N, C-alpha and C positions, 0 to 999 in steps of 0.2 A: 504493500500500500504506500502510495506517495505521501511524503511528508514535506512540510515547509520549514525553512529556516527563518526565524523571526528575530530581528534585531531592533531594539528600542533605545532611544536616548531621550532624555528629558531636559528641557530648557526652561528657564524662568520666563513667565509670561510678560507681556509688555508692561503691565502695572506693577509687577514684582511681587504680587501677593500669592500667586499660585504658579502653575506650570503649563507647559505645552509638551505633549508627548508625540514624538515622531517615530513612526514604525516603518521598517523595510521588510517586506516579505518576499522570499524567493524560494525556488525549489531546492530541496536539500540534496544536491549532488555536486560533483567536482567541476562540472563544466557549465556553470551558470553564466548566462549572458546578462548584460545590464538591462536589456530589453525585457527580461523575464522577471525583473525585480519590481514589485509594486510598492510605491511610497505613499504614505498616508500621514496625516497629522490631526491631532485632536486637542482643542483648547480646553484645558481642564478648569480654567477660571471662569466662574459664572459672569463676573463683571466684564472680562475681556471678550467673552462670546458675543456680547451685545454690540461691541464696537469693531471687533476684528473677525477675520475668517481665514481659514487655510486656502491658499490659492496656488495653482500651477497652470502654466499655459495649456490651453486646450490641445489635445492629441500629443502631449509630451509625457515623458515618463520621469520627469524631474521631481526632486524633493519639494513638497509644497512650502511656500513662504507664508508667513503670517502678515496679513495686510489689512488695511482699513476697509470695512464693508462699503463705506461711502465711495471709495475709489473703484471698487469692483462694480458697483451699481452704476457709476458714471460711465465706465467703459462699456457696460452692457447696453446702456441707453444710447450711447453714440453708435454702437454696432447696429442697434435696432433702427435708428434713423437712416443709416446707410442703406440697409436692405429694404426698408420701406420705400425709399426713393428709387432704388434699383428696380423694384417691382412696379413702381409707378411709371417708369420709363417703358418697361415691357408692355404695360397695359394701355399706353397712350395711343391716341389716334395717329400720331406721327409715326409711331412704330408700325402700326397697321399699314400705313402707306409705304413704309420703307421695305417691309418684308417681300412684297412682290418684286421689287427692284433687285433684291439680293437673289431671289429665285431666278429671275431672268438672266442676271449676270453669270451665275454659276452654270445654269443649264445651257447657256450659249457655248460652253466649252465643247470642242470637237473631239476630245479624248479624255480618258480618265486622268491622264497625267496633267492635262491642262486644267481640268476641274480641280485637281488636288492643288495645283499652283495658285489657282484663284482662291480657294478656301484658305490656304496658307497666307496669302496676301491680306485677307480680311481677318486673319487670326481666328478663324472658325474651325480650324483643326490644328492639332500639334502632332498628328500621326505622321510617321514616315510614309513615303509613297507605297512601299511594299505592304505596310499594314493597311493603308487606305484601299489599295487595289484588291485586297481580299474581301473587304466589305465596303464597297463604294456607296456613297449616298449623294443625292442631288441637292439642288438649291432649296427645295421645300423643307427637307429635314434640317439643313443647316440654318435656315432662317427661323424655323420654329424653335430650334435649340439655342439660338442666340440669347444671351443674357442682357440685362439692362446696360452694363458697361460696354458690351460688344455693340449693341445697337447705337449707343451714344457715339462711340468711336467711328463706326461705319457711316452713320448719318451725318457726321461732321465733315465727311468728304463730299465730293460732287454727287455721290450717289444719293445724298440726302435731298437733293432738289430744292424746292421752295421751303422745305422743313429744316434745311441746314442750320439756320440760326438757333432753332430749338435744340437741336442735338449738340451744337457747340456750347450753348449755355448749360445743357444737361451734363456734358463732360466736365465742365468747370465745377459745377455744384457737386457732382459725384466725387470728384477728386478732393474737394474740400471736406466732404463728409467722411471720406476714407481716411484722410489725414487726421481728422478730429478723432476718429475711432482708434486708428493705429497709434496715434500720439497720446492717447489717454494714459496718464501715468499711474502705474501701480507699484508703489515703493514698499519693498519688504522691511519689516520692523527688525531692528537689531536685538537679538535675544542672547542672554547669557546662559552658559551651561550650569546645571545644578549638581549633577553627579555623573560618573562614568557610564558608558553604555552598558546595558544589561542584555544578556542573550538567554534564550530558552529553547 
């Protein structure tokens, strides 16, 4: 039966009245990879739990930091604003008018290689030609799969026609929202150790 190796270390909490317990759990064998280790943190202090929260970057396997709840909430709100506007662009009448132009441009290609080059130029595929050639798709699939940022970028070119100013403005706003989201500060609190690590 598989077992886990559990390592814990305890740090003083931000207010200094209690502790934060960090736990690393990994398979108990000699060839453990870092990606197999799960990191967790628990704020043992009732007062600090109201103000702070363990935080690790999404999809990372890093040790959580103890950060202000307010900063995490601000970053989440900034991300929500970005994706709301991204979806607004996709649902806009300007996007509805742009998609047929994308379809026409891609489907005018006389070969799969030319269609692939056209999709690459519009950044609607990152597949190599050999991968694309196995499962080629046309303009309709590409246009329907285009996200808000893709449509804003493509519509800012001559393909945007009379709607080009809308897409140019959308690109600027989307970039500002993205910068606000990515630039939202989440600063780890400095914690002091309280005792040596314990293993079981």
